[in-house]
C-alpha positions in Angstrom: 66.9 106.1 -21.6 64.9 108.7 -19.8 66.9 110.1 -16.9 64.0 109.8 -14.4 63.5 106.1 -15.3 67.1 105.5 -14.7 67.7 107.5 -11.5 64.3 107.6 -9.9 62.1 110.6 -9.1 63.6 114.0 -9.2 63.2 114.9 -5.6 66.4 114.6 -3.5 68.4 113.2 -6.4 71.1 115.8 -6.7 73.8 114.9 -4.2 77.5 115.6 -3.7 78.1 113.6 -0.5 77.6 110.2 0.9 74.9 108.6 3.1 76.6 109.3 6.4 76.9 113.0 5.5 73.2 113.0 4.7 72.4 111.4 8.0 74.0 114.5 9.6 72.9 117.3 7.4 69.5 116.1 6.3 67.8 113.3 8.3 69.1 114.6 11.7 67.9 118.1 10.8 64.5 116.7 9.7 64.1 114.8 13.0 65.1 117.8 15.1 62.7 120.0 13.1 59.9 117.6 14.0 60.9 117.9 17.7 60.8 121.7 17.4 57.2 121.6 16.1 56.2 119.2 18.9 57.7 121.3 21.7 56.6 124.6 20.2 53.0 123.2 19.8 52.9 122.1 23.4 54.3 125.3 24.7 52.1 127.7 22.8 49.0 125.7 22.0 48.6 123.5 25.1 49.4 124.1 28.7 53.2 123.7 29.3 52.9 124.4 33.0 50.1 124.1 35.6 50.6 125.4 39.1 48.7 124.5 42.3 47.7 127.9 43.8 46.2 128.9 47.2 42.5 128.9 47.5 42.3 132.7 47.7 43.8 133.0 44.2 41.3 133.9 41.4 41.5 133.1 37.7 43.8 136.1 37.0 46.0 135.1 39.9 46.3 131.5 38.6 47.2 132.8 35.1 49.9 135.0 36.5 51.3 132.2 38.7 51.6 129.9 35.6 53.1 132.7 33.6 55.7 133.8 36.2 56.8 130.3 37.0 57.1 129.5 33.3 59.3 132.6 32.7 61.5 132.6 35.8 62.0 128.8 36.0 61.4 126.4 38.9 63.4 123.9 40.8 63.1 120.2 41.5 62.4 119.0 45.1 62.4 115.3 45.7 59.1 114.0 47.1 60.8 112.6 50.2 61.9 116.2 51.1 59.3 117.2 53.7 60.6 120.8 54.4 60.7 123.4 51.6 64.2 124.9 51.7 64.6 128.6 52.5 64.4 130.7 49.4 67.8 132.4 50.2 69.6 129.1 49.8 70.8 128.1 46.3 68.6 125.5 44.5 70.4 122.2 43.8 68.2 121.3 40.8 67.2 124.5 39.1 65.1 123.9 36.0 65.1 126.8 33.5 65.8 125.2 30.1 62.2 124.4 29.0 61.5 127.9 27.8 64.4 127.7 25.5 64.1 124.1 24.2 62.9 125.0 20.7 65.8 127.4 20.3 68.3 124.8 21.6 67.0 122.4 19.0 67.1 125.1 16.3 70.8 125.8 17.2 71.5 122.1 16.9 69.9 122.1 13.4 72.1 124.9 12.3 75.3 123.2 13.6 74.4 120.0 11.8 73.8 122.1 8.6 77.1 124.0 8.9 79.5 121.4 7.5 77.3 120.8 4.5 77.0 124.6 3.9 80.8 124.9 4.0 81.2 122.0 1.6 78.7 123.5 -0.8 80.3 126.9 -0.6 83.7 125.4 -1.4 82.3 123.3 -4.3 80.9 126.5 -5.9 84.2 128.3 -5.6 86.6 125.4 -6.0 86.2 124.9 -9.8 84.0 121.7 -9.8 80.5 122.0 -8.5 79.8 118.3 -8.1 76.2 118.7 -7.2 75.6 120.7 -10.4 77.4 118.0 -12.4 75.2 115.3 -10.9 72.1 117.4 -11.7 73.3 117.9 -15.3 73.8 114.2 -15.8 70.5 113.2 -14.3 68.5 115.9 -16.0 69.7 115.0 -19.5 67.4 112.6 -21.3 70.5 111.6 -23.3 73.1 110.7 -20.6 76.0 111.3 -23.0 75.4 115.0 -23.0 75.7 115.2 -19.2 78.7 112.9 -19.2 80.4 115.1 -21.8 79.8 118.2 -19.7 81.0 116.5 -16.6 84.3 115.4 -18.2 84.9 118.8 -19.7 84.5 120.4 -16.2 86.8 117.9 -14.5 89.4 118.2 -17.3 89.4 122.0 -17.0 89.9 121.7 -13.3 92.7 119.2 -13.6 94.4 121.3 -16.3 94.0 124.5 -14.3 95.6 122.9 -11.2 98.5 121.6 -13.3 99.1 125.0 -14.9 99.0 126.7 -11.5 101.5 124.2 -10.2 99.5 122.9 -7.2 96.8 123.8 -4.8 96.4 126.8 -2.5 96.3 125.7 1.1 95.6 128.3 3.8 96.6 131.0 1.4 99.9 129.3 0.5 100.5 127.7 -2.9 101.7 124.1 -2.4 103.8 122.8 -5.3 102.9 119.4 -6.6 100.0 119.3 -4.1 96.8 118.5 -5.9 94.5 117.5 -3.1 92.3 120.6 -2.5 89.0 118.8 -2.8 90.3 115.7 -0.9 91.6 117.8 2.1 88.4 119.8 2.2 86.2 116.7 2.1 88.1 115.1 5.0 87.9 118.4 6.9 84.2 118.3 6.4 84.1 114.7 7.7 86.1 115.8 10.8 83.7 118.6 11.3 80.8 116.2 11.4 82.6 114.2 14.1 83.5 117.3 16.1 80.0 118.6 15.8 78.4 115.4 17.2 80.9 115.3 20.1 80.8 119.1 20.9 77.0 119.1 21.1 77.3 117.0 24.3 79.3 119.8 25.9 77.0 122.5 24.5 74.0 120.7 25.9 75.7 120.5 29.3 75.8 124.3 29.3 72.4 125.0 27.9 70.5 122.4 29.9 72.3 123.4 33.2 73.0 119.8 34.1 75.5 117.0 33.1 73.9 115.9 29.9 76.8 113.5 29.0 75.9 111.3 32.0 72.1 111.6 31.4 72.0 108.9 28.8 73.3 106.0 30.9 71.1 106.9 33.9 68.0 107.2 31.7 68.7 104.0 29.8 69.3 102.2 33.1 65.9 103.4 34.4 64.3 102.4 31.1 65.6 98.8 31.0 65.1 98.3 34.8 61.5 99.4 34.6 62.0 102.4 37.0 59.6 105.3 36.8 60.7 108.4 34.9 58.4 110.6 37.0 61.1 111.2 39.6 63.7 112.7 37.4 65.8 115.7 38.7 66.9 116.5 35.1 63.5 116.5 33.5 61.1 116.6 36.5 57.4 116.5 36.0 56.7 118.2 39.3 58.7 121.3 40.5 58.6 124.1 43.0 58.4 127.7 42.1 59.1 130.7 44.4 57.8 134.1 43.5 56.9 137.4 45.3 53.8 139.6 45.0 53.9 143.2 46.1 51.1 144.8 47.9 50.5 148.4 49.0 53.3 149.8 51.1 56.3 147.7 51.8 54.3 144.4 52.1 55.9 141.6 50.1 54.3 138.2 50.0 56.4 135.3 49.0 54.8 132.1 47.7 56.2 128.6 47.2 54.0 127.0 44.7 54.1 123.4 43.4 53.9 123.2 39.6 53.4 120.4 37.0 55.4 120.4 33.8 53.7 118.2 31.2 56.1 119.5 28.6 58.9 117.6 30.3 57.3 114.3 29.2 58.3 115.2 25.7 61.6 116.8 26.6 62.7 113.7 28.5 62.1 111.4 25.5 63.5 113.8 23.0 66.8 114.4 24.7 67.2 110.8 25.5 66.8 110.1 21.8 69.3 112.9 21.0 71.8 111.4 23.5 71.6 108.0 21.8 71.7 109.4 18.3 74.7 111.7 18.9 76.6 108.6 20.1 75.6 106.6 17.1 76.3 109.5 14.7 79.8 110.1 16.1 80.6 106.4 15.7 79.2 106.3 12.1 81.1 109.5 11.2 84.3 108.1 12.5 83.9 104.8 10.7 82.9 106.5 7.4 86.4 108.1 7.1 88.1 104.7 7.1 86.6 103.4 3.7 87.5 106.7 2.1 91.2 106.5 3.3 91.4 102.9 2.0 89.7 103.8 -1.2 92.1 106.6 -2.1 95.2 104.5 -1.9 97.1 104.2 -5.1 96.5 100.5 -5.7 92.8 100.9 -5.0 92.5 103.9 -7.3 94.1 101.9 -10.1 91.7 99.0 -9.6 88.7 101.3 -9.6 89.8 103.1 -12.7 90.2 99.8 -14.5 86.7 98.7 -13.4 85.3 102.0 -14.6 86.9 101.5 -18.0 85.8 97.9 -18.1 82.1 98.7 -17.8 82.3 101.8 -20.0 80.3 101.3 -23.2 82.3 104.0 -24.9 85.8 102.5 -24.5 87.3 101.0 -27.7 88.5 97.5 -27.7 92.2 98.6 -28.1 92.1 100.9 -25.1 90.4 98.3 -22.9 93.0 95.7 -23.9 95.9 98.0 -23.2 94.6 98.9 -19.8 93.2 95.6 -18.6 96.1 93.4 -19.7 98.6 95.3 -17.5 99.6 93.3 -14.5 100.0 94.9 -11.1 103.8 95.0 -11.5 103.5 96.8 -14.8 100.9 99.2 -13.4 103.4 100.4 -10.8 105.9 101.1 -13.5 106.3 104.8 -14.3 106.1 104.2 -18.0 102.8 102.5 -17.9 99.9 104.5 -19.5 97.5 103.6 -16.7 100.0 104.9 -14.1 100.4 108.1 -16.1 96.6 108.5 -16.4 96.2 108.0 -12.6 98.8 110.6 -12.0 96.9 112.9 -14.4 93.7 112.5 -12.4 95.4 113.0 -9.1 93.6 112.2 -5.8 91.2 115.2 -6.4 90.0 113.9 -9.8 89.5 110.4 -8.4 87.5 111.7 -5.4 85.3 113.8 -7.7 84.7 110.8 -10.0 83.9 108.5 -7.1 81.4 111.0 -5.5 79.7 111.2 -8.9 79.6 107.4 -9.2 78.0 107.1 -5.8 75.2 109.5 -6.7 74.6 108.3 -10.3 76.1 104.9 -11.2 79.3 103.2 -12.3 78.3 103.3 -15.9 78.3 107.1 -15.9 81.6 107.2 -14.0 83.1 104.8 -16.5 82.0 107.0 -19.4 83.5 110.0 -17.8 86.8 108.2 -17.2 86.7 107.0 -20.8 86.3 110.5 -22.1 89.1 111.8 -19.9 91.3 108.9 -20.9 90.8 109.6 -24.6 91.7 113.3 -24.1 94.7 112.3 -22.1 95.9 109.9 -24.8 95.3 112.5 -27.5 97.3 115.2 -25.7 100.0 112.6 -24.9 100.4 111.8 -28.6 100.5 115.4 -29.6 103.1 116.1 -27.0 105.2 113.2 -28.3 104.9 114.4 -31.9 106.1 117.9 -31.0 109.3 116.5 -29.4 
């Protein structure tokens, strides 16, 4: 069977995570990148700001007014405010984020990519590069070659961990502690949750207003049919104070009204970001629960049995031995399946399950079958030497 016929087109086929992880590190980044192009195009191709200038201003004066108000920022003044406040008083709604919106979105992209980069870096150094194994399996026209390479890599990792006597955690060797990949994977999951939550507080700082409360207010306006035009957070019309020097000590201050068309996009983009961060935080939290349940001893035993059941490489005797065991006999220390589960450890099972999610259960079954044959062979040799 040709690999591409079995697994689909080659693009985006080599994964070492799950769908929720990819929602964070891939699809969210893609959406934010599109927003960056939209905002950047409006800022540098169109007119991000247009200011109403006095009649005596010429073309160069108008250009300077637009430029200085874009650079220094402006402030929101409600339409029912008749008097323009004195410039010496602090502005309640100062608007100065729109110049930096593309960079804010770029920073968000980098933060969403960070957990995936850390996971990839660990996978390259941890002994089992899962993404490379998936690539090897899918690139091989004959799947058995990729499966054989995968089982050799996993076996080498498990044997190395057993020889070392455990994993290294925070620079300390932990005896009988074989959960390096599992701990790292759950840490990455927690980083995705923290990333989604912390971005609310980072946006509070960068946008200079309480972003966490922006979503409910905006959604209330949206569903109640209120106009978004009068928004102190993303105002369309603002005021700008600036000074022009003349000869001598003459200083002329101007209070100019400006229009910010770019905030039409900013308003919708950041409302979408607020909603998506909430959804993403919930999905990230919920995605941990199935993994915790799946890594339980009983569930691992059931899954290994299923992998061996669907494996085309298992012999009839091995299948009968493994599948005829009851739950009670499985929990017995002398049971071969129990010994094999202990041999795989949680790390080995996690690696197998990630491979299964990104290939199929048949491949995982074949890898388990190869590992089990090697385990049985070593077990018989060890008994004969006694």
